[in-house]
C-alpha positions in Angstrom: -0.1 -0.1 -0.1 1.3 3.6 -1.0 0.7 6.8 0.4 -0.6 7.5 -2.5 -3.7 5.5 -2.5 -5.8 3.3 -0.2 -5.8 0.6 -1.9 -3.2 -2.1 -3.4 -3.2 -2.9 -7.6 -4.5 -6.1 -6.6 -7.1 -4.8 -4.4 -8.3 -1.9 -6.9 -8.1 -4.9 -9.6 -10.7 -7.3 -7.4 -12.8 -4.3 -6.5 -13.3 -3.3 -10.3 -14.3 -6.7 -10.5 -16.9 -6.9 -8.0 -18.9 -3.9 -8.9 -18.3 -4.5 -13.0 -19.6 -7.7 -12.2 -22.6 -7.1 -10.3 -23.9 -3.8 -11.3 -23.9 -5.8 -15.2 -25.7 -8.5 -14.4 -28.3 -6.6 -12.3 -28.7 -4.1 -15.2 -29.3 -7.3 -17.5 -31.6 -8.6 -15.3 -33.9 -5.5 -14.5 -34.1 -5.4 -18.5 -37.2 -7.8 -17.2 -38.8 -4.9 -15.1 -41.1 -2.5 -17.7 -39.8 0.2 -15.4 -36.7 -0.6 -16.8 -37.2 -0.1 -20.6 -39.5 3.0 -19.3 -37.1 4.9 -18.2 -33.5 3.7 -19.7 -33.3 6.8 -21.8 -31.1 8.0 -25.1 -31.3 6.3 -27.4 -35.6 4.1 -26.5 -36.2 7.8 -24.8 -34.3 10.7 -27.0 -35.0 13.7 -25.4 -34.4 12.1 -21.8 -32.4 13.6 -19.3 -32.8 11.8 -16.2 -31.3 9.1 -14.4 -30.4 6.1 -16.4 -31.5 2.9 -14.0 -28.6 0.9 -16.2 -25.7 3.4 -16.4 -23.3 0.4 -17.3 -25.4 -0.9 -20.6 -25.7 2.7 -22.1 -22.2 3.2 -21.3 -21.5 0.0 -23.6 -24.3 0.9 -26.2 -23.2 4.1 -27.3 -19.7 3.2 -27.3 -19.9 -0.3 -29.7 -23.6 -0.5 -30.9 -24.8 2.7 -31.9 -21.4 3.5 -34.1 -21.8 0.1 -36.3 -22.1 0.5 -40.1 -25.5 0.8 -41.4 -27.2 0.8 -37.6 -26.1 4.2 -37.1 -28.3 5.6 -39.6 -31.6 3.9 -37.9 -34.0 7.2 -37.4 -35.4 7.7 -33.3 -38.6 6.2 -34.3 -36.7 3.0 -35.3 -36.4 2.8 -31.2 -39.3 5.4 -30.4 -41.8 3.3 -32.1 -40.8 -0.7 -32.7 -37.9 -1.7 -30.0 -39.1 0.3 -27.3 -43.4 -0.9 -27.5 -41.5 -4.5 -28.2 -39.2 -4.4 -24.8 -42.9 -3.3 -22.9 -44.7 -6.2 -24.6 -41.8 -8.7 -23.8 -41.7 -7.1 -20.4 -45.8 -7.1 -19.9 -46.4 -10.9 -21.3 -44.5 -11.6 -17.8 -42.3 -14.4 -18.6 -41.4 -17.1 -16.0 -38.7 -16.6 -13.5 -36.2 -20.0 -12.5 -36.8 -19.9 -9.4 -41.0 -20.8 -10.1 -40.3 -23.3 -12.2 -37.7 -25.2 -9.9 -35.6 -25.5 -13.3 -32.1 -23.3 -14.6 -34.3 -21.2 -17.6 -33.1 -20.9 -20.9 -33.8 -17.4 -20.6 -31.5 -17.7 -17.1 -29.2 -18.9 -18.9 -28.1 -17.0 -21.9 -29.0 -13.8 -19.8 -26.0 -14.8 -17.1 -23.7 -16.2 -20.4 -24.2 -12.4 -21.6 -23.5 -11.0 -18.9 -19.7 -12.6 -18.4 -19.0 -11.7 -21.3 -20.3 -8.0 -21.6 -18.8 -7.2 -17.9 -15.2 -7.9 -19.9 -15.7 -6.3 -22.0 -17.1 -3.2 -19.6 -14.0 -3.3 -18.0 -11.5 -2.5 -21.1 -14.1 0.5 -21.7 -14.3 1.9 -18.2 -10.7 0.6 -17.1 -8.9 0.8 -20.8 -5.7 -1.3 -21.2 -2.5 -1.1 -20.2 0.2 -0.2 -22.3 3.2 -1.9 -22.5 6.5 -2.3 -24.6 6.8 -4.8 -26.9 9.0 -6.6 -29.0 7.9 -6.6 -33.5 8.3 -10.1 -34.6 8.3 -12.1 -31.6 7.9 -16.3 -32.7 5.0 -18.0 -31.4 4.9 -22.0 -31.1 1.7 -23.0 -31.8 2.1 -25.9 -30.2 3.0 -24.4 -26.3 -0.1 -23.0 -24.6 2.4 -20.1 -22.9 3.4 -19.2 -26.3 -0.1 -18.7 -27.7 -1.8 -16.7 -24.2 1.1 -14.6 -25.0 -0.1 -14.1 -28.6 -3.0 -12.7 -27.7 -1.7 -10.0 -25.1 0.6 -9.0 -28.1 -1.9 -9.3 -30.8 -4.3 -6.8 -28.6 -1.4 -4.2 -28.0 -0.8 -4.1 -31.6 -4.2 -3.7 -32.2 -5.4 -1.0 -29.7 -1.8 0.7 -29.6 0.2 -0.2 -33.2 -0.6 -0.4 -36.4 -1.3 -4.2 -36.5 -5.5 -3.4 -37.3 -4.5 -1.7 -40.4 -1.9 -4.6 -41.8 -4.4 -7.1 -41.1 -6.8 -5.2 -43.0 -4.4 -5.1 -45.8 -3.4 -8.8 -45.8 -7.0 -9.8 -45.7 -7.7 -8.2 -49.3 -5.3 -9.8 -50.5 -5.3 -13.5 -49.7 -7.6 -16.0 -47.9 -4.7 -17.6 -46.0 -4.1 -17.2 -42.6 -0.7 -18.2 -42.8 0.1 -15.4 -45.3 -0.5 -12.9 -41.6 1.8 -12.3 -39.2 3.0 -15.3 -36.6 0.9 -12.8 -33.9 -2.3 -13.2 -35.6 -1.8 -16.7 -36.7 -1.6 -17.5 -32.5 -3.5 -15.4 -31.9 -6.6 -16.7 -34.6 -5.4 -20.2 -31.9 -6.3 -18.4 -28.8 -9.7 -16.9 -30.0 -10.4 -20.2 -32.0 -10.1 -22.3 -28.7 -12.1 -19.8 -26.2 -15.0 -19.8 -29.1 -15.0 -23.3 -29.0 -15.3 -23.4 -25.4 -18.1 -21.4 -24.9 -20.0 -23.7 -27.3 -19.1 -26.3 -25.3 -19.8 -24.4 -21.9 -23.1 -23.8 -23.2 -24.6 -27.0 -25.2 -22.1 -29.4 -23.6 -21.5 -28.4 -19.9 -24.6 -26.6 -19.2 -27.4 -28.9 -18.2 -29.5 -26.5 -20.4 -27.5 -27.5 -23.9 -29.1 -30.3 -25.0 -32.6 -28.6 -25.0 -30.8 -25.8 -26.6 -29.4 -27.8 -29.7 -33.0 -29.4 -30.1 -34.4 -25.9 -30.5 -31.9 -24.8 -33.1 -32.0 -28.0 -35.0 -35.8 -27.4 -35.0 -35.2 -23.8 -36.5 -32.3 -24.9 -38.9 -34.4 -27.5 -40.2 -37.6 -25.2 -41.0 -35.5 -23.0 -42.2 -36.0 -22.4 -46.4 -32.0 -22.7 -47.5 -33.4 -23.5 -50.9 -35.2 -20.5 -51.8 -33.3 -18.1 -49.6 -30.0 -19.1 -52.0 -31.3 -19.2 -55.4 -33.3 -15.2 -54.2 -29.4 -14.4 -53.3 -28.4 -15.6 -56.7 -30.1 -12.8 -58.8 -27.6 -10.4 -60.3 -29.6 -7.1 -59.9 -29.3 -6.3 -56.1 -32.3 -4.0 -56.3 -34.4 -7.3 -57.5 -31.8 -9.6 -54.8 -33.1 -7.3 -52.1 -36.6 -7.3 -52.8 -37.3 -10.8 -53.6 -35.5 -11.9 -50.2 -37.7 -8.8 -48.6 -41.0 -10.3 -49.9 -39.8 -14.3 -48.9 -39.0 -13.6 -45.6 -41.5 -10.9 -44.9 -44.3 -10.7 -46.6 -47.3 -11.6 -45.0 -50.1 -14.9 -46.2 -53.0 -13.7 -45.6 -56.1 -13.0 -48.3 -54.6 -8.9 -48.6 -51.6 -9.8 -49.7 -53.4 -11.4 -52.8 -55.8 -8.2 -52.8 -53.2 -6.0 -52.2 -51.7 -6.5 -56.0 -55.0 -5.4 -57.5 -54.9 -1.9 -55.1 -56.5 -2.8 -51.8 -55.0 -1.9 -48.9 -52.2 -4.0 -46.9 -53.2 -5.5 -43.6 -50.3 -5.8 -40.7 -52.3 -9.4 -40.2 -51.0 -12.7 -40.8 -48.0 -14.3 -40.2 -44.4 -13.9 -42.6 -41.9 -16.8 -43.2 -40.0 -15.8 -40.0 -42.8 -15.3 -37.3 -44.4 -18.8 -39.5 -40.5 -20.7 -38.4 -41.0 -19.6 -34.8 -44.9 -20.1 -34.6 -44.8 -23.9 -35.3 -41.4 -24.1 -33.3 -43.4 -22.9 -30.3 -46.5 -24.5 -31.0 -45.1 -27.9 -31.6 -42.6 -27.3 -28.1 -46.6 -26.9 -26.7 -48.0 -30.1 -28.1 -45.8 -31.6 -26.0 -46.0 -29.9 -22.8 -49.6 -30.1 -22.6 -49.4 -34.6 -23.1 -46.7 -34.2 -20.1 -49.3 -32.1 -18.1 -51.8 -34.5 -18.9 -49.8 -37.4 -17.5 -49.6 -35.7 -14.8 -53.2 -34.9 -14.4 -53.6 -38.6 -15.1 -51.4 -39.7 -12.8 -52.8 -41.8 -9.4 -50.3 -39.3 -7.4 -51.4 -37.0 -8.8 -52.3 -33.8 -6.6 -56.4 -33.2 -6.7 -58.2 -31.5 -9.1 -58.8 -28.1 -7.4 -55.0 -28.8 -5.9 -54.4 -28.4 -10.0 -56.5 -25.9 -10.9 -55.2 -23.5 -8.2 -51.7 -24.8 -9.7 -52.4 -24.0 -13.3 -54.2 -20.5 -12.1 -50.6 -19.6 -11.1 -49.1 -19.2 -14.2 -51.7 -16.4 -15.4 -51.9 -14.4 -11.6 -49.8 -10.5 -12.0 -46.4 -10.8 -11.7 -47.4 -8.7 -7.8 -49.4 -11.1 -7.2 -46.3 -13.7 -8.1 -43.0 -11.9 -6.1 -45.2 -12.0 -3.1 -46.2 -15.9 -3.2 -42.8 -16.1 -4.0 -40.9 -14.1 -1.3 -43.4 -16.2 0.9 -41.7 -19.2 -0.1 -38.3 -17.6 0.7 -39.3 -17.0 3.9 -41.4 -19.9 5.5 -38.4 -22.0 3.8 -41.4 -23.8 1.5 -41.7 -25.0 -2.0 -43.9 -22.9 -4.1 -46.1 -25.5 -4.8 -46.8 -25.5 -1.3 -47.7 -21.3 -0.7 -49.7 -21.4 -4.2 -51.9 -24.4 -2.5 -52.0 -22.5 0.6 -55.4 -23.5 3.0 -55.8 -26.3 0.3 -52.4 -28.8 1.0 -53.3 -31.6 2.6 -51.4 -32.4 5.1 -51.4 -36.1 3.6 -49.4 -34.4 0.5 -46.6 -37.3 -0.5 -43.6 -36.3 -1.8 -44.1 -38.4 -4.8 -47.8 -35.7 -5.1 -45.2 -32.8 -4.3 -43.0 -32.8 -6.7 -46.0 -33.7 -9.4 -47.5 -30.0 -8.4 -43.9 -28.7 -8.9 -43.8 -30.4 -12.1 -47.0 -29.2 -13.1 -46.4 -25.7 -11.8 -43.7 -25.4 -14.6 -45.4 -27.7 -16.9 -47.6 -24.1 -17.1 -45.0 -21.6 -16.5 -43.5 -22.9 -20.0 -46.8 -23.2 -22.2 -47.8 -19.9 -20.5 -44.4 -19.0 -21.6 -44.2 -19.2 -25.8 -47.7 -18.6 -25.6 -47.2 -15.5 -24.7 -43.9 -15.2 -27.0 -46.2 -16.3 -30.0 -48.3 -13.2 -29.4 -46.0 -10.9 -29.4 -43.6 -12.2 -31.9 -46.3 -13.6 -34.4 -49.7 -12.0 -33.4 -48.8 -8.2 -31.9 -50.5 -5.2 -33.9 -48.8 -3.3 -34.8 -46.8 -5.5 -36.0 -43.1 -4.8 -34.3 -41.0 -7.5 -35.5 -41.2 -6.9 -39.2 -41.6 -3.6 -38.7 -38.5 -3.4 -37.6 -36.6 -5.7 -39.5 -38.4 -3.5 -42.6 -36.4 -0.7 -41.4 -33.2 -2.3 -40.7 -33.4 -4.1 -44.5 -33.6 0.1 -45.6 -30.9 1.5 -43.6 -28.4 -1.3 -44.3 -29.0 -1.0 -48.1 -26.0 0.5 -49.2 -24.3 -2.6 -46.9 -26.1 -5.3 -49.2 -26.2 -3.9 -51.4 -22.5 -3.6 -51.5 -22.1 -7.3 -50.1 -24.1 -8.5 -52.6 -21.3 -7.1 -55.3 -18.8 -8.5 -53.4 -19.2 -11.8 -52.3 -21.0 -14.8 -53.4 -23.7 -14.6 -50.6 -25.8 -17.8 -51.5 -22.4 -19.7 -51.0 -21.6 -18.1 -48.2 -25.7 -19.5 -46.9 -24.0 -23.4 -48.1 -21.4 -22.5 -45.4 -23.3 -21.9 -42.7 -25.9 -24.5 -43.8 -22.8 -27.3 -43.6 -21.3 -25.4 -40.8 -25.0 -25.6 -38.3 -25.7 -29.2 -40.0 -21.8 -30.1 -38.2 -22.1 -28.4 -35.1 -26.0 -30.3 -34.4 -24.6 -33.6 -35.6 -21.4 -33.1 -32.9 -23.8 -31.6 -30.6 -26.8 -34.0 -29.4 -25.3 -36.7 -26.9 -26.3 -39.6 -28.4 -28.1 -41.7 -26.3 -27.0 -45.1 -27.4 -23.3 -44.3 -26.5 -24.0 -41.9 -23.9 -20.3 -42.1 -22.1 -18.8 -40.4 -25.7 -19.2 -36.7 -25.4 -17.7 -34.2 -27.0 -14.7 -32.2 -25.8 -13.9 -29.3 -25.9 -10.6 -30.8 -28.2 -14.0 -31.8 -30.8 -15.4 -28.4 -30.9 -12.1 -26.9 -32.1 -11.5 -29.6 -34.6 -15.0 -28.5 -36.0 -13.9 -24.5 -36.2 -11.5 -25.8 -37.9 -12.6 -27.2 -40.5 -14.9 -23.7 -41.3 -12.5 -21.4 -40.4 -11.6 -21.2 -43.9 -15.0 -20.3 -45.0 -15.1 -17.2 -43.1 -11.5 -16.6 -44.0 -12.7 -16.3 -48.0 -15.3 -14.5 -47.0 -14.2 -11.9 -45.3 -11.3 -12.0 -48.2 -13.8 -11.2 -50.7 -15.8 -8.1 -49.5 -12.3 -6.3 -48.4 -10.8 -7.0 -51.8 -14.0 -6.8 -53.5 -16.2 -4.0 -51.8 -13.8 -0.6 -51.1 -16.7 1.3 -49.8 -17.7 -1.5 -47.6 -13.9 -2.1 -46.1 -13.5 2.4 -45.4 -17.0 1.6 -43.4 -15.6 -1.7 -41.3 -12.3 -0.6 -40.9 -13.8 2.9 -39.6 -15.8 1.4 -37.2 -13.1 -1.0 -36.4 -11.1 1.5 -35.5 -13.7 3.2 -33.5 -14.3 0.6 -31.5 -10.5 0.0 -31.1 -9.9 3.3 -29.1 -12.5 2.5 -26.6 -10.0 0.8 -25.1 -6.9 3.0 -25.4 -5.8 3.9 -21.9 -5.7 7.9 -21.1 -1.9 8.6 -20.7 -1.7 9.2 -17.0 1.7 12.0 -16.9 1.5 11.9 -13.1 4.5 9.7 -12.1 3.8 9.1 -8.8 0.9 6.7 -9.7 3.1 4.8 -12.6 2.2 1.5 -12.3 -0.9 1.5 -10.3 -3.0 0.7 -12.9 -5.3 -2.2 -11.7 -8.7 -0.8 -12.7 -6.5 1.6 -15.4 -8.0 4.5 -16.0 -11.2 3.9 -13.4 -8.3 3.4 -10.2 -8.4 7.2 -9.1 -12.1 7.2 -8.6 -12.6 3.6 -6.7 -9.7 4.6 -4.5 -12.2 7.6 -3.6 -15.1 5.8 -3.0 -12.9 3.3 -0.5 -11.5 6.6 1.3 -14.6 8.6 1.7 -15.8 5.4 4.1 -15.2 5.3 7.7 -12.3 3.4 9.1 -14.7 0.4 10.2 -16.3 0.4 7.4 -13.0 0.3 5.5 -11.7 -2.4 7.1 -14.4 -4.6 6.3 -14.0 -3.7 2.5 -10.2 -4.5 2.2 -10.8 -7.9 4.3 -13.9 -9.5 1.2 -10.4 -7.4 -1.1 -8.1 -9.6 0.1 -10.9 -12.8 -0.3 -11.5 -11.7 -3.8 -8.0 -11.0 -4.6 -6.8 -14.8 -3.6 -10.9 -15.9 -5.5 -9.5 -14.4 -9.1 -6.1 -16.2 -8.5 -7.2 -19.5 -8.4 -9.5 -18.5 -11.5 -6.7 -17.4 -13.4 -4.6 -20.5 -12.9 -7.5 -23.1 -13.5 -8.8 -20.9 -16.7 -5.3 -21.3 -17.7 -4.1 -25.1 -16.9 -8.0 -25.6 -18.9 -5.8 -23.4 -22.0 -2.6 -25.7 -21.5 -4.7 -29.1 -21.5 -6.8 -28.1 -24.5 -4.3 -26.7 -26.8 -2.2 -30.1 -26.0 -4.8 -32.4 -26.4 -5.7 -30.4 -29.4 -2.1 -32.0 -31.2 -3.0 -35.5 -30.4 -6.1 -36.5 -32.6 -6.7 -39.7 -30.4 -6.9 -38.0 -27.1 -10.2 -37.2 -26.1 -11.0 -37.4 -22.8 -9.4 -34.5 -21.8 -12.3 -32.4 -22.5 -14.1 -33.7 -19.1 -11.1 -31.3 -17.1 -13.5 -27.9 -18.4 -13.2 -25.3 -20.7 -10.8 -22.6 -21.1 -11.2 -19.0 -19.8 -12.3 -17.0 -16.7 -15.6 -16.4 -18.1 -16.4 -19.8 -18.4 -15.9 -20.0 -15.1 -17.6 -17.0 -13.8 -20.9 -17.9 -16.6 -20.9 -21.4 -14.2 -20.6 -19.0 -10.5 -23.9 -16.9 -11.7 -25.9 -20.4 -12.7 -24.7 -22.3 -9.5 -26.0 -19.5 -6.6 -29.5 -19.3 -9.3 -31.9 -19.3 -6.3 -34.7 -22.5 -6.9 -38.0 -22.8 -5.3 -37.2 -25.7 -2.4 -38.0 -29.2 -3.6 -40.6 -31.3 -2.4 -39.3 -32.3 1.3 -38.8 -28.2 1.7 -36.2 -26.1 3.7 -34.0 -23.5 2.0 -34.1 -22.3 -1.3 -31.9 -24.8 -3.7 -29.7 -23.7 -6.1 -28.5 -23.9 -10.2 -26.1 -26.5 -8.6 -28.3 -28.4 -6.4 -28.3 -31.7 -8.0 -32.0 -32.3 -8.2 -31.9 -28.5 -10.1 -29.7 -29.3 -12.3 -31.7 -33.0 -13.0 -34.6 -30.5 -13.8 -33.3 -28.7 -16.1 -31.4 -30.9 -18.0 -35.1 -32.7 -18.9 -36.1 -31.5 -22.4 -39.0 -30.0 -23.8 -40.6 -33.5 -24.5 -39.7 -34.5 -20.8 -37.2 -37.1 -21.7 -34.3 -37.1 -19.6 -30.5 -37.2 -21.1 -28.7 -40.9 -20.7 -25.9 -38.8 -18.9 -24.5 -35.3 -18.4 -21.3 -33.6 -18.2 -21.3 -33.4 -14.4 -22.4 -37.3 -14.3 -19.1 -38.1 -16.6 -16.4 -35.6 -14.5 -18.3 -35.9 -11.2 -14.1 -34.3 -9.9 -15.4 -31.3 -11.6 -15.6 -28.3 -8.7 -16.2 -24.8 -9.2 -14.4 -22.7 -6.5 -16.6 -20.7 -4.7 -16.9 -17.6 -4.6 -16.2 -15.2 -1.1 -19.1 -12.7 0.2 -18.2 -9.4 -0.9 -22.1 -8.2 0.0 -20.2 -5.4 2.5 -18.2 -4.0 -0.9 -21.3 -4.3 -3.1 -23.5 -2.1 -0.2 -21.1 0.1 0.5 -19.8 0.9 -3.0 -22.4 0.7 -5.8 -23.8 3.8 -4.8 -21.1 5.6 -5.7 -19.7 3.4 -8.7 -23.1 3.4 -10.1 -23.0 7.6 -9.4 -19.7 7.7 -11.8 -21.7 5.7 -14.6 -24.0 7.9 -15.1 -21.7 10.5 -14.9 -19.4 9.1 -17.8 -22.7 8.5 -19.9 -22.3 12.0 -21.5 -18.2 11.8 -21.7 -16.6 9.9 -25.2 -13.4 8.3 -24.6 -10.5 10.5 -25.3 -12.5 13.4 -23.3 -11.1 12.9 -20.2 -13.0 11.1 -16.7 
């Protein structure tokens, strides 16, 4: 600890990690409330000057999304007339919570995955990437994990503070061969490929919800009219092609479609092809869920009719009443079904009947979720989804035309179709061979097999689309600028960059606490420092294992040791500590890592359980328990969010 700073570098880094992780997850979860959407601020409310409930998401939106080529040209009406009411409609649908369903839902899985990735982006945007001196023309042995990891760090240094971004654009326009790029690019490419493979493996294989998600993807994939899409993309005239694609995907299939050809007024009723695919998939799932509900109702151990009516009614209760029931379940340490039944709970309710009651609640919630999604996405009037897509097609018209001229889009769709075929084939666990789970290395090999297609696409786009290349080069430069640290001329703080540009701010927040509060905060920060060091060691060990195993095609056992990437470890912790209703035996709320919850999460839509799970294959897999940091959050989150509110109006490079 120095005289200038209350926090050590390690403590500042730990505090930065705690606050960004907590705030990002909280803000993402808050988007399920209509009040958050209604007070989000620009661009949803362009003229709003009130404090935003999600300042960190606002900063990231303004820094990376609103300046995307094409997207930056959308009108304010796109946000106020399409996105705002669409978000409000989804919030008003009151989709179910994992707590009530007794399992970790797909929404929870995806929201926590998003949070684990976005928090890293947020730290880079707020604190910047520390600049270091680099040797040019370093050599990297891609068979050595340490070299691959170092190459990624060197790659980021040269992209952010050097001229590697310009060189990559030039080289990619010259060749589609990865081997023609600089060694640092080749080694960094392997690192990125390994991390992406780990993400796919964790999401589709490790996660108990993985098989449900890959089954959903498979159903959507089979219904996609690839042949018609490819034939339309082969049309030589860009305007005709664009019109054909719009008609294929967005034209409504109703009587007004015919009458409008003869001068009649077009109607907003009916569904377009995209909506028909979504509706068909969700309705098929509703049918399966109703079959399961019928099985519960007909079971000899089922709750009686009056109890089933109460359980069924809960799915449609207003959110305020559901929240009250949920809170009572937590305070009384009883299951959600027990609270719903209330005085109807029979003293003789057996454990098996209690379990069926919980299953019935989960099924009814799942049915209602899908009905509401169909209602909002496919049958809403006005049609917010179709209108949003039409406006995006309009603003992306120059980019689509440039792509059509530069790239063989039909071949690109074929490449995508082939990749999805292989991804689904690899990810669907064969129930006849439950012990043969795909490994991270299998996903690495899958990406290596198909990486050439993306390289060719990028090469064609940059070589043949000069305007396209310029647009995305300018955006890439803008995005990279967001990660530059503001130069610090105060030599007394040299090296104290654990939180980068936000180090002084965090130190000031802690210095304003009382001596007793500071002591508690520092104790929790020290524990979190140890925790982060353990996470880093575990991630490094997994990266070493994955890269070494990838060199041996016969090696298929190392994959059960886990996927590399600290964000995956944190994602798993978000899932593991998700609160879930107590089970049939009542007691305190369970968590996402409880065995009964993992089993319930793995059940597919048709009620089928997988023959095995990743955790069953690798029972030795243990996740580190994060330390208690509640005091840190309670005392410092308000000040941190206040700083985020201030930074909303400060563009990178204008000072902090």
